[in-house]
N, C-alpha and C positions, 0 to 999 in steps of 0.2 A: 693163738695168743688171746684172743678176745675172750674165750671161754675161761682160760686160765685167770685172767684179770677178774672176771665175774665171779668165779668160785673163791678167789682170794678176798674179794670184798664180803662175799656171804660168810666165810670163815671168821673174819674179825667181827662182823656185826653179830654173829651167833654167839661167840665168846663174850662180847661186851654186854649183850642183852641178857644172856643168862645170868652173868654176875651182877647186873643191875637189878634184876628182880629180886635176887637174894639181898643185895645191899639195901634196897628200898623197903623190903619187908622187915629187915632188921634195924633199919635206920642207922647204918654203920658205914664208916668211911674206910673200913679196913681192906676193902676189895678194890676200891677205886684205882689207886695207883699200881697195885699187883696186876690187875687186869690189862693195864697198859703194857707192862712187861710182857705178860703172857700172850698178848696180841702178836707182838713182834717175834717172839720166840716161836709160837705155834704156827704163824704164817710163814716165817723162815723155813721151818722144818717142812711144812707142806710144799713149799716151792722147791727145796731141795730133793724131796722124795719124788715130786712130780717130774722133775728134770730127767730122772731116769739115767743120769750119768754123773758119777761121783768123781769128777776130776778134782785135781788138787786146787784149782782155781775156785771152783763152785763151792768146795768145802771151807776154803779160806773166808769166802763171802759169807757163808753161813756162820762161820765162827765169828766173824766181825759183828753180826747182827746179834748172835746169841749171847756173846760175852757182854756186849753194851746192856742187853736186856736183863740178864742175870744180876749185873752190877747195879743198875738203877732200880730194878724191882726189889732187890734185897734191902737197898738203902732207904727207899720210900716206905716199904713195909715196916722196917725198923723205926723209922721217924714217926709213923702213924700209930704204931703200937705203944710207943713211948709217950706221945702226947695224948692219944686216945681219940682225937677227932681232927678234921681238917677245916679250918675257917672258911675256906672257899665256898663250902656247901651249907653253910649255916642258914642262908636265906632260901635255898632251893631243896634241901634234903628231903623235905616232906611234901614237895610238890612233885607228883608222878611225871608230868610232862617236862617240866623244867629241868628236873635232875636227869631224866631220861635223855634229853637232848645232849647233855654233857657226854653221856656215854657213847652216844652215836657219833658225835664230833670226835671222840677219842679213837673210835674204830676207823673213821674215815682218815684220821691223821696217820695212824699206823699203815693204812693201805696206801696213802699217797707217798710216804716216806720210803716205802719198800718197792715203789714202782720200778726203779732201776734194777733192783735185784730180780724182780719178777721177769723183766725183759731179757735179763741175761741167762737165766737158767737153762734155756733150751738152745743156747748159742755154742758154736764151737770156741773153746776158750784159748786164748794165748796171753802170756804175761809180758806186758809192755812196761817201759819205763814209767809211764804215767801211772800204771796200777801200782808200782813200787812207791811212787810219790804219794798216791791216795792212801796206801796202807800206813805210811809214816805219818801222814796228817791224821788219819783216824787214830792211831795209837796215842799221838800227842793230845788229841782232844779228849780221848778216854782218860788218860792219866790226869790231865788238868781238871776235868770235871769231877773225877773221884777225890782227888786232893782237896779241891775246893769244898765238896760236900762234907768231907770228913773234918776239915779245919773249921768250918762253920758249926758244925754239929758239936764239936767239942768246945768251941768257944761259948755257945749258948748253955752248954751244960754246967758251966761254971757260975755260981751264984754272984760272984764278983762282977760278972759281965752283964748282969741283968740291966735292961733298958739301955744298953750300949750297942753301938754299930761296930762290926767287925772291920779292923784296919790292921790286920796282922797276916802273916803267911802270904799266900798269893793274892789275898784280899786287899793287901797293901798296894797292889799294882793294878787292880781292876775292881770295879764296884760289883760286876756280875761275872766273875770268871767261869762259874759253872755253865752259864749260857754260851760264853765263848767255847768251852770244850764241847758242848752239845752240837753247836753249828759245825765244828770242825769234824766231828764224828761223822756226820751225814754228808759233808763235803768230801771227806776223805773216802766214804763208801762209794759215792758216786764217781769219783775219779778213779777208784779202783776198778769199777765196772765198765766205765765210759769206752775204753778202746774196743771193747767186744760187742758194742751196740751199733746199730745202724743210725743213719742221720736222724730219722724220725724218732727213734727210741732216745737218742741222746737229748733231743730237744724236749720231748715229753718227760724224760727222766730228770731234767733240771728242776722240775717241779719240787722234788725232794729237798735239796739243799736251800732253794729259794723259799719254799714254804715254811720251813722251820726257822729260816733267819727272819722272815716277815713276822711270823707268829711271836717269836721271843723278843725281837727288837721293837715292834709296834703295836702288839695286841695283848697277849696274856702273860708276857714275861716281864720285861723291864718296865713298861708304863706303870702298872699298879704298884710295883715295888718301889719305884722312885716316888710316886705320889704318896704312898704310905710313909716312906722315909722323911719325906719334906714336911708332912703333916706332924711327925713325931719329933724330928730334931731340926726342922728348917730354920728355927730362930737361934739355934746354937752356932756360935762363931766357929767353934771347933769342926762341927760338921759341914759348914759352909766351906771352910778351908779343905777339908778332906774331899768334898765333892768337886771343887775347882781344881784340885791338884791331882786327882785320881782318875785315870782312864775309865770310861764307861763300860767297855766290853773287853777289848784286846789288852792283856797285861803288859803295861809299859811303865818305865821308870816314872816317878812322880814329876809333875810339871813345877818348874820354878825351883 
């Protein structure tokens, strides 16, 4: 198992380093997000093949990883091709080491999130009730994340919405529904796999949903977006009302 984990890490690092070299040389943002999706799809496929047992359970697990990767990779690629750049990298794109750190962090993220799947591939698989619950949570997360991304993209494509915040569709009930969907996807995958892991693997595998939750809620997801929104609309009374009455993450009916 240790060698499998090591090889998994090597694979995602190689994918990201190769794409980083091209992106840095061309000073382009077009490969950044697609490499994230490719990391998951490529590592998931490697683990499936390495398992040497194509049970329906392991195939469904790969399907969960692959469908999410294709969906988010396609959307992010469409978005960056439309805009032409990613503002996150404006200050680091021309700095080899700072830009490179992002790609390494991206590779490590993919490796950590797929730890439960890596643990499960060589196990004898059985389908438990918790696996079904996990599959349902994964599907709900995938649908919510996809709907949120599409709705926000369409909203910002309308000139009439320029310099406005989105308060329609699923965004009417959550300020960050896409992040709720993302967290649900990885929690769902973990719960799907969990019954077939031993105690140590279950505990280590928890890193996946816990890590993505911490990352989105406290580090690179919600905080910078909330800060930017406050700087842009913080003095607007309508925005203050929106913020007070709208759930941060989980889609809920408006407060008050």
